[in-house]
C-alpha positions in Angstrom: 0.0 0.0 0.0 1.5 3.3 -1.1 0.7 6.8 0.2 1.0 9.3 -2.7 1.1 13.0 -2.0 -0.3 14.8 -5.1 0.6 18.5 -5.2 0.4 21.3 -7.8 3.0 24.0 -7.2 4.0 27.2 -9.0 7.6 26.6 -7.9 10.2 25.1 -10.1 11.9 21.9 -8.9 14.7 23.4 -6.9 12.5 26.1 -5.3 9.9 23.5 -4.3 12.3 21.2 -2.5 14.3 24.1 -1.0 11.5 26.3 0.3 8.0 24.8 0.3 6.6 23.9 3.6 5.3 20.6 2.3 8.6 19.2 1.0 10.4 20.3 4.2 7.8 18.7 6.5 7.7 15.4 4.7 11.4 14.9 5.5 10.4 14.1 9.1 8.0 11.2 8.1 11.0 8.8 7.8 12.0 7.2 4.5 9.5 4.5 3.9 9.4 3.0 0.4 5.6 3.4 0.4 5.7 7.2 0.6 5.8 9.0 -2.7 5.7 12.7 -3.4 4.3 13.6 -6.8 4.7 17.3 -7.5 3.6 19.1 -10.7 6.2 21.9 -11.0 5.3 25.4 -12.3 1.7 24.3 -12.6 -0.9 26.8 -13.8 -3.5 24.6 -15.5 -5.6 24.1 -12.4 -5.8 21.4 -9.8 -7.9 19.0 -11.8 -5.2 18.8 -14.4 -2.9 17.4 -11.7 -5.2 15.5 -9.5 -7.2 13.6 -12.1 -4.2 12.0 -13.9 -3.0 10.9 -10.4 -6.3 9.0 -9.9 -6.1 7.4 -13.4 -2.5 6.1 -12.8 -3.2 4.9 -9.3 -3.0 1.2 -8.4 -5.2 -0.9 -6.1 -4.5 -0.1 -2.5 -3.0 3.4 -3.2 -3.9 6.1 -0.7 -4.0 9.5 -2.5 -3.4 12.7 -0.6 -4.3 15.8 -2.5 -2.5 18.6 -0.6 -1.3 22.2 -1.0 2.4 23.0 -1.2 2.1 25.6 1.7 1.1 22.9 4.2 3.5 21.7 6.9 2.6 18.2 8.1 3.2 18.3 11.8 2.0 14.8 12.4 4.8 12.3 12.0 2.3 9.5 12.6 0.5 10.4 9.4 0.7 6.9 8.0 -1.1 5.5 11.0 -3.7 8.2 10.9 -4.4 7.6 7.3 -4.7 3.8 7.8 -7.2 4.3 10.6 -9.1 7.1 8.8 -9.5 5.3 5.5 -10.7 2.1 7.2 -13.7 4.2 8.3 -14.2 6.6 5.5 -13.6 6.6 1.7 -12.5 10.2 1.7 -10.9 12.1 4.6 -9.9 15.6 5.5 -8.9 17.7 8.5 -11.8 20.1 8.5 -15.3 20.2 7.1 -19.0 20.8 7.5 -21.3 18.3 9.2 -24.3 20.1 7.8 -24.6 21.6 4.3 -27.2 24.3 3.8 -28.8 25.2 0.4 -26.5 27.6 -1.5 -23.7 27.3 1.0 -20.6 28.8 -0.7 -17.9 27.6 1.8 -17.7 24.7 4.1 -17.5 27.1 7.1 -19.9 29.8 6.0 -23.2 30.7 4.4 -23.8 33.9 2.5 -26.4 36.6 2.8 -26.5 39.9 0.8 -22.9 39.3 -0.3 -21.7 38.8 3.3 -20.1 35.5 4.4 -21.3 34.4 7.8 -19.8 31.6 9.9 -22.1 28.7 10.2 -23.8 27.9 13.6 -22.0 26.0 16.3 -22.2 22.2 15.9 -22.1 22.3 12.1 -18.3 22.1 11.8 -15.6 19.6 12.5 -11.8 19.4 12.7 -8.9 21.7 13.2 -6.1 23.4 11.2 -3.2 25.5 12.4 -2.7 28.7 10.3 0.3 30.9 10.0 -0.9 34.4 10.3 0.0 36.1 7.0 -0.1 39.8 8.1 1.4 42.0 10.8 4.5 39.7 11.2 8.0 40.9 11.3 10.1 40.2 8.3 12.3 37.6 10.1 9.2 35.7 11.3 7.7 35.6 7.8 11.1 34.3 6.6 11.2 31.4 9.1 7.5 30.6 8.7 7.7 30.4 4.9 10.5 27.9 5.1 13.1 30.2 3.4 15.6 29.4 6.2 16.8 26.8 3.7 18.0 29.4 1.2 21.6 29.7 2.6 22.1 26.0 1.9 22.4 26.5 -1.8 20.3 25.4 -4.8 21.2 21.7 -4.7 20.8 21.1 -1.0 17.4 19.3 -1.2 19.1 16.5 -3.2 20.6 15.3 0.1 17.1 14.3 1.2 15.2 13.3 -1.9 15.5 10.9 -4.9 13.7 11.9 -8.1 12.6 8.6 -9.7 12.5 8.0 -13.5 8.7 8.3 -13.5 8.8 11.8 -11.9 7.8 10.7 -8.4 10.0 11.6 -5.5 11.0 9.5 -2.5 13.1 10.1 0.6 16.7 8.7 0.6 17.7 5.9 3.0 18.1 6.7 6.7 21.5 7.7 7.9 23.5 5.6 10.4 22.1 7.8 13.1 18.6 6.7 12.2 17.4 10.0 10.7 17.3 11.5 7.3 20.0 14.1 8.2 18.0 17.3 8.7 19.5 20.2 6.9 18.2 23.2 8.9 15.4 24.2 11.2 11.9 24.0 9.8 8.7 25.9 10.3 6.1 23.7 12.0 4.5 23.1 15.3 6.0 26.1 17.0 4.4 28.7 14.7 0.9 29.6 13.8 -2.5 29.7 15.5 -4.7 26.6 16.0 -8.2 27.0 14.7 -10.5 24.4 16.2 -13.8 24.0 14.4 -15.5 21.1 16.1 -15.2 17.5 17.3 -13.3 15.0 15.1 -13.5 12.3 13.8 -16.9 13.1 12.4 -19.0 12.4 9.2 -19.2 15.4 7.0 -20.8 16.7 3.8 -18.1 19.1 2.8 -14.3 19.1 3.3 -11.6 21.8 3.2 -9.4 21.2 0.1 -6.2 22.0 1.9 -5.8 18.2 2.6 -8.0 15.5 1.1 -7.0 11.9 1.4 -8.9 9.1 -0.5 -8.8 5.5 -1.3 -7.9 5.3 -5.0 -9.9 2.2 -5.6 -13.1 3.9 -4.4 -12.6 7.0 -6.6 -12.0 4.8 -9.6 -15.0 2.5 -8.9 -17.3 5.5 -8.5 -15.9 7.5 -11.4 -15.4 10.5 -9.1 -13.0 13.1 -10.5 -12.2 16.8 -10.0 -14.2 19.1 -12.3 -11.7 21.1 -14.5 -14.1 24.1 -14.5 -12.9 24.8 -10.9 -9.2 25.6 -11.2 -8.4 26.8 -7.6 -11.7 27.6 -6.0 -14.7 25.3 -5.3 -12.9 22.3 -6.6 -13.1 20.8 -3.1 -16.8 21.5 -2.5 -17.7 20.2 -6.0 -15.6 17.1 -5.4 -17.4 16.5 -2.1 -20.8 16.9 -3.8 -19.7 14.3 -6.4 -18.6 11.9 -3.6 -21.9 12.3 -1.8 -23.8 11.6 -5.1 -21.7 8.5 -5.7 -22.3 7.2 -2.2 -18.8 7.6 -0.9 -18.4 8.3 2.8 -16.6 11.4 4.0 -15.2 12.4 7.3 -12.7 14.4 9.2 -9.8 12.9 11.2 -7.4 14.3 13.8 -4.3 15.0 11.7 -2.0 17.8 12.7 -0.9 20.2 10.0 -0.1 23.9 9.6 -1.4 25.8 6.6 0.7 28.7 5.4 -2.2 30.9 4.3 -5.9 31.6 4.6 -8.3 31.5 1.6 -9.0 34.3 -0.8 -12.4 35.6 -1.9 -11.8 37.8 -4.9 -13.2 37.9 -8.4 -12.0 34.4 -9.3 -13.7 33.0 -6.2 -17.0 34.7 -7.0 -16.9 33.5 -10.6 -16.3 29.9 -9.5 -19.1 30.3 -6.9 -21.5 31.1 -9.7 -20.5 28.1 -11.7 -20.7 25.8 -8.6 -24.2 27.1 -7.6 -25.5 26.8 -11.2 -24.2 23.2 -11.4 -25.7 22.0 -8.2 -28.7 24.2 -8.0 -28.5 24.1 -4.2 
């Protein structure tokens, strides 16, 4: 059984491994042969263009983790969490809505007269730590963004990762000291603010797209895919609606991670919202 981390990143290869929170954090998960990182570098075609091919090339037993590149995985027992979670649910996230209301434009909020309003207590589940993006000193932002790796030089990440012929990446064998030779301090558990939304594990109707894990066989059997009309907004809500329609079970699970940003709600978000509401009519 393989755990495959699928990520679309605007970084090139060197910058991704040198400075992204995701690549840095996965170095702590030990170098198991069943852990593969599958980055799409300098990606601008939308998440479906990266996520759907990963589903198609998956093999029976694969666990797929669709994740953002600005996520630091604090939980070094992630393999155990995923094994437990995916034995209960077909699709798993770290935060989501236990109740979906008609026309709901975000898993955590409803909308009235153009204003987003947080949903009522008891309608959310899970927790995510966020790195506060504003009002931080320059040195704090530097550490939190992972750029502490820059002084190591452009090829330093190669001490940690193998790039396989098929484009996947795997951690190199453990050193004699029993660790993968950390190169410098990382951002992680010591930074950010923990946002707790509600009890977890819990069955949900909608999941936050920052982290979605799924059993590949269940996605293939049900023909659930990410809709390419949603490049970076509403891809997660639409995916959850498809899972629900296909009879796939969804839930949150207590998995510790830190997200390096909050969402954005500009013109692109509003355009995707209209497409989403028109598609589902509710």
